[in-house]
N, C-alpha and C positions, 0 to 999 in steps of 0.2 A: 349197198345195193348194187347188184351186178348191172353192167351197161346194158345187158340184153333186155332188161326191163324197160328201158327208155325207147320210145319210138325213134327211128332215125330222123324223122321230120316232126319236130315239135311245133305244129302249125295251129293247134286248136286254141280258141279263146274261151270267153265265158258263155257264149250262146250254145255251143254243143253241151256244156254242162247243164244249162237250163233246160234245153231241148230233151236230153236224155232223162232227166228227173221228171219233168212235167209230162212226158209221154207215158211214164209209168204211173205217176200220181192220177192223171186223167186217163186211166187205162181201162182195161176190160171189166174190172170190178165196178167201176162207176156206171157202166152201161148195163151189166147183167145183175148186180146184186144190191144196188141202192134201193130199187123199188121193193125188192125182197125184204130189205131191212125195214122200211117204212111200214110194210104190211105185217111183219111178224112182231116188231117191238114198238111200233108207234113213231110219230114224229119227234117227240121229246127224246126218247131214248135214242133215236138215230142221231139226233144232234149230240146226245151224251157220248155215243160211239165216236163220233168225229172229234169231240173234245178229248175223249180218253185216248184216242189213237194219237192225237197231236200232243197230248201230255208226255207221250213217249218220243214222238219224232221231232218236236220242236227243241226239247233239250239236247236231242242227238244232233240236230242241224246246227244248234249254237256251238256244241262241243266240237263238231267237225270244223266249223268256221274258226273257232278259237285255235285248235290244234294246227289247222292248215296254215294260219297266219303266224305261227311260231316256228314251224320247220318246213322244209321242202317235202312235200308229199310225193314220193316217187312212185313208180309203178306198183300196182296192187291196191291203191286206194285205201279203203277202210282197213284192210289187212295190214297195210304198211303202218298206219297209225297205231293200230293195236299192238302189233308185234314190236315196234320200237319203243312202246311204253311198258308193256307187260313182259317183254322178253320173248325170245324166239320159241321156247317151249310152250309156255302158256298161249302166246299169240298165235303159234302154229296150230294148236288145238282149236282155238276160236276161229282162226282163218279157214280151216278145213270145213267147219260148220257154215261159215259165210260163204265159201265157194259152192257147197252143195246147195244152199238156198238159192244162189244165183243160177246154178245150172238146172235146178228143178223149175225155177221161174220160167225158163224157156218153154218147157212143156206145158206149164200152166197157161201161158198166153196163147199157145198153139191150140190147146183144148178150147179156149175161149174164142178164138178165131173160128174154129169149126162151128160152134154155136151160132155165130153170126151168119153162117151160110145155109141155115136150114131152109129159109124161105126160097133162096136161089136153087137149092137142090131140089126142093119140092117142085118148083116150076120147071126145072129141067126134066124131071121125072114125067110131069104132066105133058110136056111137049114132045120129048123124044124117048120116054120110057127107059132113060138111063138111070140106074141105081148107083148113087154115090154115097157110100157109107161114111160114118165118123172116122173110121180107121183110115180110110183111103185119104181123106182130107188131112188128117193128123200127120200120117207118115209122109204124104206128098210135101206138105209145107216144111216139115222137119227136114226132108231131103233137100229142098230148095235153099233153105237157110244154110245148111251145111255146106253146100256148094258155093253159095255166096261168100260165106266167111273163109272158106279154105282158098278161094281164088282171089277175092277181091279185098277181104280184110275189113278193118274198122272204118277206113275212110269212106267207102261206099255206104256203110251203115249210117254214118253221120250225114251224108248227103241225102239219104232216104229219109232221115228223120225231119228234115226241113219240110218235104212234101207231106209226110204223114201227119206232123203237127198242125200243118195249115188245114188239112182236111178235118182233122180232129176238132179244131176249133170251129170249122164251119158247121159240123154236125151238131155241135153244142148250141150254136146260134139257132139252128132249124129247131131243135128241141125247145128252146125257150120262147121262140115265136109261136109255138104251137098252142092250140086251145084245148080246154079240158074235155075229156071223154064223158060219156053218160055215167051217171052214178058218182060223180066227183063230189066231194064235200063243199058246201057253200061257206061253211064256217069252220073255225079251228077247234079241233078236239086233240090235245097233245097227246092223249093215251089211246087213241083209236087204233085198233089192230084187228086182225082176223080172230074169230072166236078161238077159245082154248080147245085143245083136243082135236081130233079129226073133224074137220068141218065139211058140210054137205056141198061144197063147191068143187065140182070135178072139172078137170082140165083135159082136154083132148091134146095129148102130147104123144107124138110118133105113133098115132093110131089107137092109143090106149087112154081110158079115163084114169086119171091119177088123183088120189085124194091127198090134200096138203095138211101137214101137221104143223101146229105153231111151235116155233123154236124159241129157246131161252136167249136171254140177253148176250151171255158170253159165247154161245154157239155162233150167234149172228156176228158178234165182235170178231171172233176167230176168222170167220169167212171174209169179213170186210177188210181186216187189217192189212192184207197185201197190198191194198190200194194206197196205204200210207207209206209204203217202204220205198217209194220212188226217191225220198230225199237222199238216199245213199248211192243212187244209181250213177250220178255223175262223178263220184269218187273214183270209179273204175277207170276213168279216162286220164287219171292224173299223170301218167307217164307220157301222154300225148299232148299235154298242155304247155303252152309257151310260158304262162305265169301261173302256176298251180295256187300260189298263195293269194292271188287276186280272184282267179276264176272259180275256184272251188266254193269259197264262202258266198260270193255274190250269186253265182248260179244256184246254189243249193237254198239259200234263204229266199231268193225271189220265187223259185219254184214252189217252196213250202207255202209262202203267202198266197200266191195265186191259187193253189190247190185248196187252201182252206175256204177261200171266198167261193169257189166253184162248187165244192162240196155241200156247203150250207145252201147255196142257191138251188142246187139240183134237188136236194131233200125238200125244200118248201115247194118247188115246182111240181115234183111228183106227187106230193100229198094233195095239192089243190087241183090236180089234173086227172085223178083216177081214183077209184075205190080201192080199198085194202085188198078185197077179193080179186080184182083185176091185176093188181101189182103182184100178188102172191101167185096167181095162176099163170101168168105169163112173164117170163124173165126178160122178154123183149118188148114189153108194153110201152116202152118209151116211143117206139116208132108209131104207136096209135096216136100219141100226143103231138109229135113233131109236125112242123108245117109241111115237111116233104118227108113221107115215111121212109123211103130208101136211104135217107141221110143217116139214120141210126145204124142200120147193119153195115153201112159203108164205114161210118165212124167207128163202130166197134171193131170191124175188120182192121182198120188202120191203127186203132189203139193196141189191138192185140198184136199186130205185126210189129208196130213200133216198140212196144214193150219187150217183145221177143228179141228184136233186134238189139235193144239196149242190153238186155240180159246176156245175149250170146256174144256181144262185144266185150262185156265186163268180166264174165266168168272165166274165160281163158287167161285173161291178164292177172287175176287173183291166183289162179292155179300156177301160172308162170312165176309169179313172185314167191309163192310157197315153195316151188322147187329151187328157186335161185338161193333160198336160205337154207337149203339142205334139210328141210323138215321131213320130206318123204323118204321112205326106206331105199337103200341100195342105189342102183342106177336111175331109179325113177325120178329123183330130183333133178338130175342133169338132163334127162329127157324132157321133163316138163318146162325146165327153164330155157331149153333151146328155141331161138327165134330164127324166122326165115331171113336169109342174108339180104335180100334185095329191099325189104321194107320193114324188118324188125317184128313182123307178125308172129305171135306165139302158136305156131302151126301145130305142134303136138299137143298142146293144152287145149286148142280148139277141137282137135279130133276126140279127145276124151270127153269134152263138155258136150259135144254133139251126140256122142254115144250115150251119155247119161240122158240127154233129152229123148232119144229114141226109146229108152227103157221106160222113162216116166209117162210118156204119151200113151203107153199101152194100158195104163191105168184107166184113163178116160174119165175119170170122176173129178169134176172141178172142185167141189167142196173139200174132198179128201186131200187133194194136192195143196189147196190153200191152207189147210191146217199144218201140213209139213212145212210150207214156206214160212208161216207166221212163227212157228216155234223157232226155227233157225235165225230168223231176222230178230226175234226178241233177244236172243242170246248176243248177237252182234251189237245191236243198239245198246243193251245193257252195258256191254264191255266198253264201248265208245264213251258213254256217259260216265262210267267209273274211272276211265282214264283221265277225263277231264277233272273229275272230282279229286282224284289222287294228286294230280298236278298242282291243284289249288292248294291242297293240304300240305304237300311237300314244300310249297313256297321256294322253289329253286330260283335263284337269280337268273339262271340261264333260260328260264321259261317266261318269255316276253312277247306274248301274242298281241298283235295290233287290234284284234277284236277279242273282247273278254265276255265270257258267259259269268255265271255266278255259281259258286260251289253248291249252294242248296238247290239250284235248278238241275245241275248235273246229277247230284245224289238223288234227288227225286225221281228223275228219269230212270237211273239205274235200278233203284228199289222197285219202282213201278213195273219195270220189265220182269223183274223176278216174280213179283206177285201175279201179274197177268198171265205169265206162262202156265202157272199152276191152276189159275181159274179157267183158262181156255181148254186146256186138255192135260189132266194130271198125268196120264200114261205117257203121252208124248213128251211132256216136260221131263219126267223122270228119265225116259229114254234118251232124250237129247243130252241131258247132263251126264248120264252114264257113259254115252258114247264119247263125249268130249273128255271125260276122265280118263277112259281107256286110251284115247288118242294121245293124251298128255303123257300117260305112263309109257306109252310106246316111243314117243318123241324124246322123252327124258332118258330112257334106256339106251336109245341110239346116240344121244348127244350128252353123255354124262357130265362132261366138264363145262357145258354151255350154261351161262346164266344171263340175267338181263333185268328181272323185275326187282333185283336188290337195289339198284340205284333209285328207283321210283320210291320204294318203301323205306329206303334209308332216309331219304328227305322227310318222309311222313313220321318216322320214329324220332327223328331229330326234333321236329316240331313239338310232337307229344311230350318228349323228354324235356324239352325247353320249358314247357308249361308246368310240367309235374315238378321240376326243380324249383321254380319259382313258388309253386303251391307249397311244396315241402318246406322251403326256407321260411315262409310266412307263419307256418304253423309249427315250426321247429320247437320253440320254447314251450308252447302249449302242450305239445305232444309229450315231451319229456317230463314236464311238470306232473303229468298224470301217470307217470311210471311206464310209459310205453317205450321202453329202451330197446334199442336194436343196435348191433355193432355197424359202425361206419369206420371200418379199420383200414389203416395204412401201414406198410412195412417198407423199410428201405435197407438195402444190403449191397455191399460191394462184391459179394461172393455168390451172386445169383446162379452162376453156371458151375460152382464147385459144391455148393450145398443147397439142398432144396426144402429143408425143414420149414424155414419161415414162410416160404411160398405156400407149402401144404397147409400150414396153419391158417393163413389168410383165406385160402380158398374154401377150407372147411367152414370158417366162420361166416363167410359171405355166401355160401351155397344156397341156403334157404331163408335165412333171417335177416341178412344185412347186405351191405356193399363193401367191396374190397378193392384197394389200389395197392399194387406192388410196383416199387421204384427201385430201379437198378442204379446204384450211384457210381458216378465216373468222376474221379478227382481231376481237376484242371480248370481252366478258363474256357469259356465258349469261343471256339474258332471253328474254321472249316474242318479241321482234323477231328476234333473232339465231337463236333456235330455229326460227322459221317460215322464215327465210332458209335455214337448214341443210337444212330438209325439202324445200324447193323445189329446192336444189342437189343433193340426193341423188337426188331424182326424175329430174332431167336426166341425172345420171350413170348411173343404172340404164338409162334409155332409150338412152343412148350405147352402154353395154356390151352391151345386147341387139342393137342394130343390128350390132355387130361380132362377134357370136357369142363374147363374152368370157367367160372363167372367172375373172374377178377380182371380189372382193367389194368393193363401193363404200360409202364412208362419208364422214362430215364430221367436222371437229374445230373446236370453237369455243374459242378461247384468246387471252388478252390479248397475247401475243407469239409470234413464231415459235420463240423459245427455249423458252418453256413448252410449246409445242405439241410440239416435238421431244422434250422430256423426257417428256411423256405418251405419245406414240406408241411410243416405244422400249421402254416398260414394258408395253404392252398385249400380250395373246397374239394371235397371228394367227388367221386363220379355221380354220386346221388344228387349233387346240387347243394348239399348242406356241408358244414364243416365236419371233419373227421372227429370222432370221440375216443378212439383206441388206436394205439401205435404198438407194433411189434418189432422187436430186434432180436437178432439170434447171435449166439456166441457158442464156442465149444471149449472143452477142457484144455485143449492144446493150442487154442488160438483165442487168447483172452484179450486181445487188442480191442475187439468189438465191444466187449463188456466194459473196458475202461472208457471207451469213447462215449458210451451211453451214460455211464456214471458221471464223467466229466460234464456232460451236457444235461444233467438231470434237472437242473434249475430252469432251463428253457422249456423242458417238457412240462414241468409243474405250472410254469407261468402260463402255458397254452391250455391248462386244465384237461389234459388228456388222461385217459386210463392208460397205464403202461404195462406191457407185458415183455418180459425177457425170457427168451426161449433158449434153454441150454441143450444143444444137440449132442447126442451120444452116438457111439458106434452101432448100438442096437436100433436106433431110430425110433419108430413108433410101433415096433414089434408086430402084433397080429391084429392091432386095432380093436381090441376087445375090452381092456380094463382102463378106465379112467379113475385115479385116485385123487380126491380132493382132500386137503389138510387144512383144518381150521383150528386156530389156537385162541385162547382168551385174549391175547394181545392183538389179534388182527381181525376181529370180527367185523370191522368195517369193510374188509375186503371180501369177506365170505359170500355175500350176495352175488357179487360180480363173478366170483370164482365158480359158484354153482351154475349160474346162468350161462357161463361160457362153456362149462361141460356139457350142459344140455344142449347148446347150439352146436357144438362140435359133433355130438351123436346124431344131429339131424342130417349129416352127410352120408350118403350110401356106403362110403368106405367103412363107416363105424356103425352099420346098421345091426351089427351082432353085438355091439359094445354094451357095457353097463358102467353105471357110476357108483363108486363106493366112497362114502364120506367118513373120514376119520377126524375126530375132534380131540385134542389134547386138553386135559383139565386137571386141576388138583382136587383132592378128596372134598375139600370144603365147598366148592361151588359145583359140584357135580349135577345135582338135581336141577338147579337153575339153568345151567348150561344144557342139559338134556332137553328141558322143557322148551328152551329158547330155540334149539336146533329143530325140535319136532314142529313147532309152530311155523318156522320158516319154510320147511318142506311142504306142510299142509296148505298154508296160505298162499304159497306160490305155485300150488298145483304141479309140482315137479314129480316126474315119473320115476321116483326113487324108492325102492323097497325099503321098509324099515330094517330088514335083515342086512341092507347094505350100509347101515349107519352104525358106526362103532365109536364108543367113547373109551378113551385111553387115559388112565390116570397116570400122571407124571410123578415119579418118585423124587423125593428131594435130592438135588445134585445130578438128576439124569438128564442127559443131553437130548434136547428136542430133535436135533437133526439126526442123531443116532436112532431115535424111535421111528423117524420117517424112513430112513434107510432100511430098517428092519422089516417094516410092513409093506413097503412099496418097491421092494427090490425087483419083483417081476412084473410091476405095472408097465403098461404100454405108454401111458402118459400121466405124469404126476402134476397136479396143480397146487401150488404153494403161494400164500400171500406173503408180501414183504412190506414193511413200513418204511416211511422216509428216514427213520433213525439208522437203517442199514447203510443209506448213502451218506447221511450227515455225520455219522460216527466212523466213517471209512471202513465198515465192516464188510469189505469186498469179499473176504474168504467165505462168507455165508453162502454165496452163490456157487461156490466150488466144493462144497462138502457133501456131494451126493455121488460118490464114485460107485460104479457098478449098476446104478439105477438107469432106467431108460430115459427118454426125453422129459424134461421137466419145464413147466411153464411157471414163471414167477409173475405174480399179479399185484399191481398197486392201483387201487381206485382212487381217482381224484376226489370223489364224493361217495358217500355211502349210497348204494343203489338200492331202490325199493322194488322188490318183486311183488307184482299184483296179479 
């Protein structure tokens, strides 16, 4: 984070955080819309609104406290938390939404202040015949705040908060000491509201009789919700705090607790002090209840001014932090990040924030602006809760907050935010999400190489994988006993960068149906030199795998001999978390050393009970990736199921999407019918997508060479799969692996046990 984000004088403690938060929590909505809520939805549902609102804000406050005690929250507050967890691209998109909600809030509270002056303006008109319109008050106060912030900065705002909050609490005391007005209920009716539809109580409002319509629960909730958003207000001062880790959680949590108590108390006081019609008809009815009536408009004015001050202090700092992270296009980032030299005030960001305030006050409609604010704050709070949830799921040892929330609390808060967004206003919710997606696309296009969310999700994926690996291991034997075989394949080669055929085979097998591990063998003992060599080799392998969109895990093995390397590799668990069941080795006609190494260590492979594949690479390679020939003889029917299934698995890779499997089976005339029936049953019961036209039985004449038949029919095949028995190794029939000259790549398969295809 840039130095410009930090105030030159970090002098603020916990009290400014509490003051900033509580002045917004006990703000204009409390004075203007709590009576409206009691009238339209009743006392019980008003309490439900308070509960539902805090079901969002309390998890958010706990998440803020948790994250703030784990890391130093620099300038930008909530934006800093989100962007450092989700990455600058996603964090930037959410941060811009957060900034807009803060900037719009300035106008919201100014409009509320204007409402508080109606009685005063009416008195001035009666006394002096001066007409003071809403617009005059709105623009006048906006201009005053602009001058104040551009000349004095945040420090004067904090000093003003002390006075404002004192008057605010005095107004509430006057309200609670007041007596009920005429028509107030004497007993409690939890569901008492104004009548449904347009009711016949008309209010003289600005010289006109206005009919009041009963609003729905979520309409009222949307309008009330900005009252609960004060919990994040203190975060914006993070760059000016001496000890953010201490001040942010303490100030935020105390403000939240005080706010809940006052909200519930005000709801009960309003219900028992006025009729539903009076509360619905006059948004300033609290002054009729108060011990001293002027205390309410004065308190409202102070609440509105304090909230506007809090928002206009915070919004520029959020925009400054966004600019410092190079999120905005072109030179705009540098301009917004710039701070005034003498005191570190974000002067350019303040100008933009004030300009947005002037634009929004022109709307002049409190409820509409409240809906806009609610939507953007829902996005921000949901993001903060999900940051906390993801940190819990990732279980990163570096995440060690001194205050801990619970993962289910954070998850509940995040999910609830998403649900409430669409319940409050479906159109606004969709518009907010679309706007953030477009912003994210723009930021990503500007910063293509920048990442950040990977570290968070890498930890989550690690935890999920760890649990899945244990789950798979526990059910390993049960799964395979039911015939649910899939390849957990490993391949090892010392010629990884000279020949790619075995790597291709592994990635085809692992692409859709299995897991693959490819190991580059390095001969020698483990020391600094071979370790460095292994690191370079692994980096090259990973780069190769990325270029081919591979799903194979790449690794290296340092061992003094190929025998010891085989013994080590067959004992290692695969990337899936369970043991490997298939191993692939490669050799060529001109480099038979690899073949002899495998044959010499065949007993180790059999002891490990692995299915063994020997891949003979040719100059033709895999040709056009179209024809796979599978050869089945009467002698190796035990290998046939595995051979057919491997052919089917290989065809699952996109590079073989145009491919076909042809099965050739060699038999003698005496067992032809039984052999044909057995093969047909295998294909049918295994539901293998092999056309009967692609199955051909070949009768072997007496004295005719089996390998000659295979060469004749598969000379143009792109991949030929042939089974081999243990006898080939035991009887030293090495030449059998070399008798396919002119043929493309051939895969020799030896099944450790007969596989059942179900």
